[in-house]
N, CA and C of each residue as an Amber inpcrd file, in Angstrom:
protein
   351
  -9.2050000 -14.6200000  -4.1500000  -8.7680000 -14.9700000  -3.0420000
  -8.8410000 -16.3530000  -2.8870000  -7.7290000 -16.9540000  -2.0570000
  -8.0280000 -18.3950000  -1.9770000  -9.0610000 -18.6930000  -1.1510000
  -9.8850000 -19.7670000  -1.5980000 -11.1220000 -20.2630000  -0.6360000
 -10.6020000 -20.4510000   0.6820000 -11.2500000 -20.3340000   1.5200000
 -10.8140000 -20.4770000   3.2320000  -9.7700000 -19.3610000   3.8580000
  -9.2000000 -18.9820000   2.9870000  -7.9350000 -18.0610000   3.6050000
  -8.7890000 -16.6990000   4.3990000  -8.0160000 -16.4040000   5.0650000
  -8.3230000 -15.0910000   6.0610000  -8.5770000 -13.8300000   5.1480000
  -9.6490000 -13.0500000   5.4070000  -9.7110000 -11.9500000   4.8080000
  -8.6490000 -11.0730000   5.2680000  -7.9700000 -10.4740000   4.0460000
  -6.6270000  -9.6140000   4.2290000  -7.0550000  -8.2330000   4.8200000
  -6.4310000  -7.8750000   5.8020000  -6.8990000  -6.4660000   6.2720000
  -5.6700000  -5.1140000   6.0290000  -6.6030000  -4.6350000   5.2660000
  -5.4790000  -3.1180000   4.7790000  -5.9140000  -1.9210000   5.5450000
  -4.9690000  -1.1070000   6.0140000  -4.9030000   0.1870000   6.1830000
  -4.4690000   1.1380000   5.4740000  -5.2580000   2.1700000   4.9770000
  -4.8600000   3.1790000   4.1490000  -4.4720000   4.1360000   5.0600000
  -3.3830000   4.6640000   4.8860000  -2.6280000   5.8470000   5.8180000
  -2.7090000   6.9120000   4.9940000  -3.1860000   8.0280000   5.3560000
  -2.8990000   9.5550000   5.1060000  -3.7270000   9.8460000   3.5500000
  -4.3470000   9.0320000   3.3540000  -4.9440000   9.5140000   1.8890000
  -6.0560000  10.3900000   1.5380000  -6.0880000  10.9440000   0.6520000
  -7.3360000  12.1440000   0.7400000  -8.4850000  11.2630000   0.6700000
  -9.6000000  11.9540000   1.3080000 -11.0200000  11.2000000   0.8720000
 -11.6700000  10.6720000  -0.1320000 -11.0760000  11.3320000  -1.3650000
 -11.8260000  10.5680000  -2.8330000 -10.7070000   9.3430000  -3.0700000
  -9.5530000   9.4960000  -3.0210000  -8.3000000   8.2370000  -3.0930000
  -8.7870000   7.4040000  -1.8000000  -9.0170000   7.5080000  -0.9360000
  -9.5160000   6.9170000   0.2390000 -10.5320000   5.7800000  -0.2600000
 -11.7460000   6.2190000  -0.7940000 -12.6690000   5.8920000  -1.0650000
 -12.4800000   4.9620000  -2.5420000 -11.9890000   5.3330000  -3.4130000
 -11.6620000   4.5700000  -4.3580000 -10.8140000   3.0790000  -4.2320000
  -9.8290000   3.5690000  -3.2010000  -8.9850000   2.3350000  -2.5780000
  -9.7370000   1.4620000  -1.8260000 -10.6490000   1.7340000  -1.0310000
 -11.5610000   0.9510000  -0.5640000 -12.5330000   0.1860000  -1.5140000
 -13.0210000   0.9400000  -2.5440000 -14.1030000  -0.1270000  -3.4700000
 -12.9640000  -1.1410000  -4.0740000 -11.9940000  -0.7560000  -4.4870000
 -11.0560000  -1.6100000  -5.1840000 -10.6540000  -3.0900000  -4.3620000
 -10.1820000  -2.5280000  -2.8510000  -9.8880000  -3.3280000  -2.2260000
 -11.0470000  -4.4920000  -1.6260000 -12.4580000  -3.9000000  -1.6350000
 -13.5490000  -4.8360000  -1.4190000 -13.8720000  -5.6780000  -2.4950000
 -13.2880000  -5.3580000  -3.6500000 -13.7950000  -6.0720000  -4.9130000
 -12.7630000  -7.3310000  -4.8830000 -11.8180000  -7.1620000  -4.3660000
 -10.5630000  -7.9960000  -4.0720000 -10.8080000  -9.0910000  -2.8230000
 -11.8460000  -8.8020000  -2.3370000 -12.3220000  -9.4920000  -0.8970000
 -11.2230000  -9.2020000   0.3730000 -10.8580000  -7.9750000   0.0130000
  -9.9020000  -7.2280000   1.4070000 -11.2460000  -6.7080000   2.4160000
 -10.8680000  -6.2690000   3.4390000 -11.5230000  -5.4150000   4.6810000
 -10.2440000  -4.3630000   4.7280000 -10.5980000  -2.7800000   4.4020000
  -9.8880000  -1.7890000   5.1440000 -10.5530000  -1.7140000   6.5760000
  -9.4820000  -1.6000000   7.5740000  -9.2960000  -1.3310000   8.6020000
  -8.6590000  -0.2850000   8.9360000  -8.8510000   0.0810000  10.5590000
  -7.8370000   1.2030000  11.0900000  -6.8350000   0.8340000  12.1730000
  -6.9680000  -0.5340000  12.6250000  -5.7900000  -1.0640000  13.4230000
  -5.4260000  -2.6040000  13.1120000  -4.3610000  -2.9610000  13.3170000
  -4.0290000  -4.5300000  13.3660000  -4.1930000  -5.0180000  11.7220000
  -3.7580000  -4.2620000  11.0380000  -3.6980000  -4.4880000   9.5440000
  -2.7940000  -5.7830000   9.0150000  -2.9860000  -6.2430000   7.8620000
  -2.0520000  -7.4280000   7.7590000  -1.0250000  -6.7980000   6.3810000
  -1.3290000  -5.4210000   5.8420000  -0.4960000  -4.5840000   5.2010000
  -0.8420000  -3.2610000   5.3960000   0.1080000  -2.0640000   5.2130000
  -0.5180000  -0.7050000   5.3110000  -0.4390000  -0.1070000   3.8940000
  -1.0050000   0.6740000   3.1930000  -1.0490000   1.5010000   2.0690000
  -0.5850000   2.8250000   2.5450000   0.2450000   3.3650000   2.2560000
   0.9130000   4.8110000   2.8050000   0.8100000   6.0300000   1.5410000
  -0.0960000   6.8340000   1.5560000  -0.0570000   8.1020000   0.5150000
   1.0330000   9.0410000   0.9260000   1.6960000   9.1840000   0.3430000
   3.1750000  10.2370000   0.8870000   2.6790000  11.5100000   0.3800000
   3.0590000  12.4710000   1.1000000   3.1100000  13.6450000   0.3650000
   4.2500000  13.7780000  -0.2990000   4.0990000  15.1450000  -1.0240000
   5.1680000  15.6130000  -2.0320000   6.4710000  15.7520000  -1.3790000
   6.5990000  16.1680000  -0.3940000   7.9970000  16.6310000   0.4150000
   8.6010000  14.8140000   0.7250000   9.7110000  14.9860000   0.1110000
  10.2480000  13.7720000   0.3740000  10.4800000  13.3830000   1.9040000
  11.3050000  14.3800000   2.6810000  11.3990000  14.2910000   3.9960000
  10.4380000  14.0090000   4.5230000   9.0590000  14.4670000   4.5470000
   7.7570000  14.5160000   5.0780000   7.4150000  12.6680000   4.7860000
   7.7870000  12.2310000   3.7920000   7.4360000  10.9590000   3.2010000
   8.1700000   9.9610000   4.1300000   9.4210000  10.2750000   4.0570000
  10.1640000   9.2470000   4.4780000  10.0050000   9.1270000   6.2660000
   9.6970000  10.6270000   6.8440000   9.3350000  10.4840000   8.3560000
   7.9330000   9.3290000   8.4520000   7.0130000   9.7470000   7.3840000
   5.6180000   9.0760000   7.5990000   6.1500000   7.8080000   7.3430000
   6.6500000   6.9960000   6.5780000   6.9030000   5.8520000   6.4160000
   7.6380000   5.2400000   7.6190000   8.5720000   5.8070000   8.4020000
   8.9390000   5.5360000   9.3940000   8.2590000   5.2490000  10.8680000
   7.3980000   6.3970000  10.6650000   6.1910000   6.1520000  11.9690000
   5.3670000   4.6840000  11.5900000   4.8890000   4.6320000  10.3520000
   4.0040000   3.1260000  10.0990000   4.8520000   2.1920000  10.1000000
   6.1330000   2.1840000   9.8780000   6.9120000   0.8990000  10.1190000
   6.9380000   0.5350000  11.3530000   7.3420000   1.7940000  12.3350000
   7.2740000   1.5640000  13.9350000   5.9330000   1.3960000  14.5690000
   4.8320000   1.6610000  13.9510000   3.6520000   1.2110000  14.1970000
   3.1500000  -0.2330000  13.9980000   3.6480000  -0.5490000  13.1610000
   3.0150000  -1.7610000  12.6720000   4.4120000  -2.8530000  12.0320000
   5.1350000  -3.0200000  13.0290000   6.5550000  -4.0530000  12.6340000
   6.1400000  -5.2110000  11.8700000   6.9590000  -5.4190000  10.9160000
   6.8930000  -6.6230000  10.2090000   5.9630000  -6.8360000   9.0640000
   4.9450000  -5.6400000   9.0030000   3.7610000  -5.5900000   7.9880000
   4.4380000  -5.0350000   6.8660000   3.9990000  -5.5270000   5.7970000
   4.4600000  -5.0730000   4.2060000   3.7210000  -3.4470000   4.3180000
   4.5600000  -2.6700000   3.9740000   4.3210000  -1.2290000   3.6590000
   4.2630000  -0.9570000   1.9230000   3.0710000  -0.1230000   1.7140000
   3.0440000  -0.0550000   0.2690000   2.9120000   1.6390000   0.0110000
   4.1410000   2.1620000  -0.3680000   3.8390000   3.8660000  -0.4110000
   3.3850000   4.0480000  -2.1550000   2.6240000   4.9540000  -2.0380000
   1.9290000   5.7630000  -3.1460000   2.0860000   7.1410000  -3.0460000
   2.6650000   7.4650000  -4.3050000   3.1010000   8.8010000  -4.6680000
   3.0510000   9.3550000  -5.8070000   2.8260000  10.9340000  -6.1250000
   2.6770000  11.2020000  -7.4050000   4.1480000  11.7580000  -7.7410000
   5.1510000  11.5150000  -6.5460000   6.6740000  11.7200000  -7.1460000
   7.2320000  10.4550000  -7.8070000   6.6420000   9.2800000  -7.7860000
   7.3100000   8.4040000  -8.5630000   6.6460000   8.2450000  -9.6340000
   7.7150000   8.2340000 -10.9140000   7.3500000   7.9780000 -12.1350000
   6.6910000   6.7330000 -12.6810000   5.9950000   6.6320000 -13.8710000
   5.2670000   5.4840000 -14.1430000   6.2590000   4.0210000 -14.5000000
   7.2980000   4.5260000 -14.6590000   8.1040000   3.1690000 -15.3240000
   8.9150000   2.6080000 -13.8660000   8.4150000   3.0320000 -12.9440000
   9.5520000   2.8950000 -11.4650000   8.8870000   1.1270000 -11.4030000
   9.9250000   0.6970000 -10.9210000   9.5330000  -0.8200000 -10.5060000
   8.7820000  -0.9330000  -9.2390000   7.3780000  -1.5940000  -9.0690000
   7.1100000  -1.6930000  -7.9490000   7.9970000  -2.1300000  -6.7250000
   8.7920000  -3.1890000  -6.9860000   9.7990000  -3.8140000  -5.6720000
  10.8520000  -3.0630000  -5.8620000  11.5820000  -2.3710000  -6.7700000
  13.0530000  -2.2580000  -6.9220000  13.6750000  -1.2660000  -6.2790000
  14.2390000  -0.4260000  -6.7060000  15.6610000   0.2410000  -6.0550000
  14.8700000   1.2950000  -5.3600000  13.9460000   2.0410000  -5.7630000
  13.1740000   2.9090000  -5.1500000  12.6050000   2.4580000  -3.7920000
  11.9220000   1.4700000  -3.9570000  11.2590000   0.8240000  -2.7920000
  12.2590000   0.4530000  -1.8460000  13.0210000  -0.1830000  -2.1490000
  14.5300000  -0.6610000  -1.2730000  14.8440000   0.7220000  -0.3410000
  15.0540000   1.5220000  -1.3420000  15.8070000   3.0960000  -0.3400000
  14.8460000   3.3040000   0.4470000  13.5460000   3.4430000   0.1500000
  12.3840000   3.7700000   1.0540000  12.2610000   3.0500000   2.3280000
  12.7200000   1.3590000   2.0850000  12.3700000   0.6030000   3.1520000
  11.0960000   0.1500000   3.2010000  10.3210000   0.3420000   2.0940000
   8.9490000  -0.3370000   1.9370000   9.1450000  -1.6950000   0.8410000
   8.2470000  -2.4450000   0.8530000   7.7280000  -3.2350000  -0.0070000
   7.2160000  -3.1020000  -1.4210000   6.7880000  -2.0970000  -1.4740000
   6.6320000  -2.0340000  -2.8590000   6.1650000   0.0000000  -2.9620000
   6.2950000   0.4020000  -4.0870000   6.0420000   1.4940000  -4.4710000
   5.4300000   1.7280000  -5.6290000   4.0940000   2.3860000  -5.5060000
   3.1770000   2.5290000  -6.7970000   2.8050000   4.1350000  -7.1420000
   3.0960000   4.6100000  -8.3710000   2.7100000   5.5340000  -8.9470000
   1.3400000   6.3830000  -9.0460000   1.2000000   7.7520000  -8.7510000
  -0.2750000   8.0810000  -8.6810000  -0.1530000   9.0410000  -9.7730000
  -0.9850000   8.9910000 -10.8530000  -2.4180000   8.5250000 -10.7810000
  -2.1010000   6.7520000 -10.7190000  -2.6430000   6.1790000  -9.8410000
  -2.9540000   4.7660000  -9.5730000  -3.6760000   3.8820000 -10.4460000
  -2.7980000   2.8790000 -10.7850000  -3.8920000   1.8980000 -11.4870000
  -4.2060000   0.8660000 -10.9960000  -5.5370000   0.2730000 -11.1430000
  -5.7950000  -0.7850000 -10.1380000  -5.3070000  -1.7930000 -10.4030000
  -4.8170000  -2.2450000 -11.7160000  -4.2250000  -3.5650000 -12.0900000
  -2.7070000  -3.3990000 -11.3440000  -1.9500000  -2.0620000 -10.8200000
  -0.6050000  -2.2930000 -10.3800000  -0.9690000  -2.4310000  -8.8440000
  -1.9230000  -2.0410000  -8.1880000  -2.1960000  -2.0130000  -6.8760000
  -2.5430000  -3.4180000  -6.4300000  -3.3940000  -4.0830000  -7.2720000
  -3.7400000  -5.5890000  -6.8330000  -2.8290000  -6.1930000  -7.0650000
  -1.9210000  -6.2180000  -8.2290000  -0.8950000  -6.9670000  -8.7760000
   0.1960000  -6.8910000  -7.6400000   0.4620000  -5.7260000  -7.0610000
   1.7670000  -5.6270000  -5.7490000   1.1760000  -6.1470000  -4.7810000
  -0.4540000  -6.2510000  -4.2410000  -0.8410000  -6.8110000  -2.7640000
  -0.7590000  -8.2550000  -3.1950000  -1.2480000  -8.8370000  -4.4840000
  -1.0420000 -10.3270000  -4.5190000   0.3730000 -10.8680000  -4.1740000
   1.2140000  -9.8930000  -4.5660000   2.9560000 -10.4810000  -4.3760000
   3.0650000 -10.6960000  -2.8200000   2.5320000  -9.6960000  -1.9940000
   2.5450000  -9.2460000  -0.5360000   1.7410000 -10.2070000   0.2720000
   0.4320000 -10.5540000   0.1240000  -0.4820000 -11.0540000   0.6930000
  -0.6390000 -12.7640000  -0.0970000  -0.3580000 -13.5040000   0.7370000
  -0.6960000 -14.9230000   0.0130000  -1.8870000 -15.2160000   0.0590000
  -2.9690000 -14.8670000   0.8180000  -4.4460000 -15.1800000   0.8390000
  -4.9710000 -14.7680000  -0.4300000  -4.4650000 -13.5950000  -1.2530000
  -4.9260000 -12.8990000  -2.4020000  -4.6320000 -13.9360000  -3.7370000
  -3.7990000 -14.7280000  -3.4040000  -3.5780000 -15.6520000  -4.6380000
  -4.5120000 -16.4800000  -5.1370000
């Protein structure tokens, strides 16, 4: 994290408790704070249903206008590009496949949150 930069605030939405705990640990190690309101970025754990996932993303986009959304899902295959065609089709800033790799998560966040660089 850049010295003197504001601590990035991350909202983890709809994640199961085990994944949420792991994400909180990884984010804390990077100097991020997990919050339940007024985030700088929202991580959304998508359900298996595409329709439910699209609805969920729309709800979070409406609740947090202008904030980057990162979608996590086991529906994404390992070779999907984080900010490629799938992300654009979903209207999010990045997509990450599950099981999630720490390096992929942190790499995506560094591209979206300047205070992490």
